[in-house]
C-alpha positions as CSV (number, residue, x, y, z in Angstrom):
1,M,0.1,-0.2,0.1
2,I,1.2,3.7,-0.9
3,E,0.5,5.9,1.4
4,A,2.9,8.7,1.3
5,V,4.9,10.6,-1.4
6,I,8.1,12.5,-0.8
7,F,9.5,14.7,-3.7
8,D,13.4,15.8,-3.6
9,M,13.5,19.2,-4.8
10,D,16.3,20.4,-6.4
11,G,16.6,18.7,-10.1
12,L,13.0,17.6,-9.8
13,L,10.4,20.3,-9.4
14,I,12.9,23.2,-10.2
15,D,15.2,23.7,-12.7
16,S,18.1,24.8,-9.9
17,E,20.7,22.7,-11.3
18,P,21.7,25.7,-13.9
19,V,21.1,28.4,-11.2
20,W,23.5,26.5,-8.5
21,D,25.9,26.2,-10.6
22,K,26.1,30.0,-11.9
23,A,26.3,31.6,-8.3
24,R,29.5,28.4,-7.7
25,S,31.1,29.2,-10.6
26,L,30.6,33.1,-9.9
27,M,32.7,32.0,-6.6
28,A,35.4,30.1,-8.3
29,A,35.9,33.0,-10.3
30,E,36.0,35.0,-7.7
31,A,39.0,32.7,-6.1
32,G,41.1,32.7,-9.4
33,K,39.4,29.1,-10.0
34,T,37.2,27.3,-12.4
35,W,33.9,25.4,-11.8
36,N,33.6,22.8,-14.1
37,K,30.9,19.8,-15.3
38,D,32.9,17.2,-12.7
39,D,32.5,19.8,-9.7
40,H,29.0,20.1,-10.8
41,K,28.0,16.6,-10.8
42,A,30.3,16.1,-7.7
43,V,28.0,18.0,-5.7
44,M,24.6,17.0,-7.0
45,G,21.8,16.1,-4.3
46,V,24.2,15.7,-1.2
47,S,24.0,18.0,1.8
48,T,24.2,21.5,2.3
49,N,27.4,20.5,5.2
50,E,29.2,18.1,2.3
51,W,28.8,20.6,-0.7
52,V,30.2,23.6,1.4
53,A,33.4,21.2,2.0
54,Y,33.7,20.1,-1.4
55,M,34.1,24.0,-2.1
56,I,36.3,25.1,0.1
57,E,38.7,22.0,-0.5
58,R,38.1,22.4,-3.9
59,L,38.3,25.9,-4.6
60,E,41.1,26.4,-2.0
61,L,39.1,29.1,0.4
62,E,40.4,30.7,3.0
63,M,36.8,31.1,4.2
64,A,34.3,29.6,7.2
65,P,32.2,26.9,5.6
66,E,29.5,28.9,7.2
67,A,30.4,32.1,4.8
68,V,31.0,29.9,1.9
69,E,27.1,28.5,2.3
70,Q,26.1,32.4,3.4
71,H,27.0,33.3,0.1
72,I,25.9,30.8,-2.4
73,V,22.1,30.5,-0.5
74,A,21.6,34.4,-0.8
75,Q,22.7,34.3,-4.4
76,M,20.0,31.8,-4.4
77,V,17.4,33.4,-2.7
78,A,17.9,36.3,-5.0
79,L,17.4,34.9,-7.8
80,Y,14.4,32.7,-6.8
81,K,12.4,35.3,-5.5
82,E,12.6,36.7,-8.8
83,Q,10.8,33.8,-10.2
84,I,11.0,29.9,-8.9
85,P,12.2,28.1,-12.1
86,Y,9.8,25.4,-11.7
87,L,10.0,21.8,-13.4
88,P,7.5,20.8,-16.3
89,G,4.7,19.5,-14.8
90,A,5.7,19.7,-10.7
91,V,3.5,22.0,-9.3
92,A,0.6,19.7,-11.0
93,A,2.4,16.8,-9.6
94,V,3.0,17.9,-5.9
95,R,-0.9,19.2,-5.7
96,L,-2.3,15.8,-7.0
97,S,0.2,13.7,-4.4
98,A,-1.2,16.2,-1.3
99,T,-4.8,15.5,-2.6
100,H,-4.6,11.5,-2.8
101,H,-1.6,11.4,-0.4
102,V,0.7,12.1,2.7
103,T,3.1,14.4,1.0
104,G,6.6,15.2,2.1
105,L,9.9,16.9,1.0
106,A,13.2,15.9,1.6
107,S,15.7,17.9,0.3
108,G,19.7,18.6,0.6
109,S,19.3,22.3,0.2
110,P,20.2,24.8,2.9
111,R,16.4,25.3,5.1
112,G,16.7,28.9,3.7
113,L,16.2,27.8,0.1
114,I,13.7,25.1,0.6
115,D,11.4,27.9,2.6
116,T,11.6,30.0,-0.5
117,V,10.5,27.3,-2.4
118,T,7.5,26.0,-0.5
119,G,6.3,29.1,0.9
120,D,5.7,30.2,-2.8
121,E,1.8,30.7,-3.4
122,A,2.1,27.7,-6.1
123,L,2.7,25.3,-3.2
124,D,2.5,26.7,-0.1
125,G,0.3,24.2,2.5
126,K,1.4,21.1,0.2
127,F,3.8,19.8,2.0
128,R,3.0,17.7,5.7
129,V,6.7,17.5,6.3
130,I,9.5,18.9,5.2
131,V,13.2,17.8,6.2
132,S,16.7,19.1,4.9
133,G,19.6,17.8,4.9
134,D,21.0,20.0,7.3
135,Q,18.6,18.1,9.8
136,V,20.2,14.4,9.4
137,A,23.4,13.1,9.9
138,H,24.4,11.8,6.6
139,G,23.3,13.3,3.3
140,K,22.2,11.4,0.2
141,P,23.2,8.8,-0.7
142,E,22.1,7.4,3.1
143,P,18.9,6.9,3.7
144,D,18.7,9.4,6.8
145,I,16.5,12.1,5.5
146,Y,13.7,9.4,4.0
147,L,14.3,7.4,7.0
148,A,13.4,11.1,9.1
149,T,10.8,12.2,6.8
150,A,9.0,8.9,6.8
151,G,9.5,9.2,10.4
152,Q,7.9,12.3,11.3
153,M,5.0,11.3,8.7
154,G,4.1,8.2,10.7
155,V,4.6,6.3,7.6
156,K,6.5,2.8,7.5
157,P,9.6,3.0,4.9
158,E,8.0,0.3,2.6
159,N,4.5,2.7,2.0
160,C,6.7,5.4,0.7
161,V,7.4,6.2,-2.3
162,C,10.4,8.5,-3.0
163,V,10.6,10.9,-6.6
164,E,14.3,11.6,-7.4
165,D,16.6,12.6,-10.1
166,S,19.9,12.4,-9.1
167,G,22.0,9.1,-8.8
168,N,22.2,9.8,-5.1
169,G,18.6,10.5,-4.5
170,I,18.0,7.3,-6.0
171,L,20.1,5.5,-3.7
172,A,18.8,7.2,-0.7
173,G,15.6,5.8,-1.8
174,K,16.7,2.5,-2.0
175,N,18.6,2.4,0.9
176,A,15.4,3.6,2.9
177,G,13.6,0.7,1.5
178,M,11.4,3.0,-0.7
179,K,9.7,3.0,-3.9
180,V,11.7,5.0,-6.4
181,I,10.0,7.1,-9.2
182,A,13.1,8.3,-11.2
183,V,12.6,11.3,-13.3
184,P,16.7,12.1,-14.7
185,D,17.1,15.6,-15.9
186,P,18.8,14.6,-19.1
187,R,21.6,17.2,-18.9
188,Y,22.9,16.0,-15.7
189,A,21.7,11.9,-16.5
190,P,22.7,9.3,-13.4
191,P,24.8,6.1,-14.4
192,A,22.8,4.0,-15.5
193,E,23.9,1.6,-13.1
194,K,22.0,3.9,-10.7
195,L,19.2,5.4,-12.5
196,N,18.1,1.0,-13.0
197,L,17.9,0.7,-9.4
198,A,14.7,3.1,-9.6
199,D,11.1,1.0,-10.0
200,V,9.8,3.3,-12.5
201,T,11.6,6.1,-14.7
202,I,9.4,8.9,-16.3
203,A,10.6,11.4,-18.6
204,S,9.2,14.1,-16.5
205,L,6.7,14.7,-13.5
206,A,4.1,15.8,-16.6
207,D,3.9,11.8,-16.3
208,F,3.4,11.3,-13.1
209,D,-0.9,10.0,-12.0
210,L,-2.0,8.2,-9.7
211,P,-2.4,5.3,-11.9
212,L,1.6,5.2,-12.0
213,L,1.7,5.2,-8.4
214,Q,-0.8,2.0,-8.1
215,R,1.3,0.3,-10.4
216,L,3.8,0.6,-8.1
217,A,2.0,-0.6,-4.8
218,S,1.2,-3.4,-6.8
219,T,5.1,-4.5,-7.1
């Protein structure tokens, strides 16, 4: 039985990766460094502590972790307040889920960014539970964030579906014992060995519907 649906945020609900990449590239340029595709992939789907530590080491920054986070997040919030870049079908998928199931959000993004997005009129009040990566010990691909979200919902992990775009996210959902719907972005597609772990893969959230959840419940 499917009782709950848990959505990731970055790269799934919002087209955040180009914005993150821009913010990090600008910071790298300020440090006299370059930020490449390998760097971008290395920090996709990880917790705030992990990407901040990566940036400090990679860019040889002489800044406190809190200062690096604040610098990047401030740029992101400013851009989101101008316009939140929802991906196709994202708002409709969340609203459909919230109408029929307990619905949560499990994101590695800093809480300030999560609150900016979930507080937007399009999504406000749709998530019963919201957990950020900063609230758990280990980021994706460890299952901590999904287990914490399910626990706050009062739903067993095996009765949850998580919806993810990244390889680390898919692994986190499977490691938590949940069904996983993968919605990979072709620009940043997960490796085949990770994508193939998902229970089902769809092209976009425009393909998310109740019959899909019913099919997952029967597998």
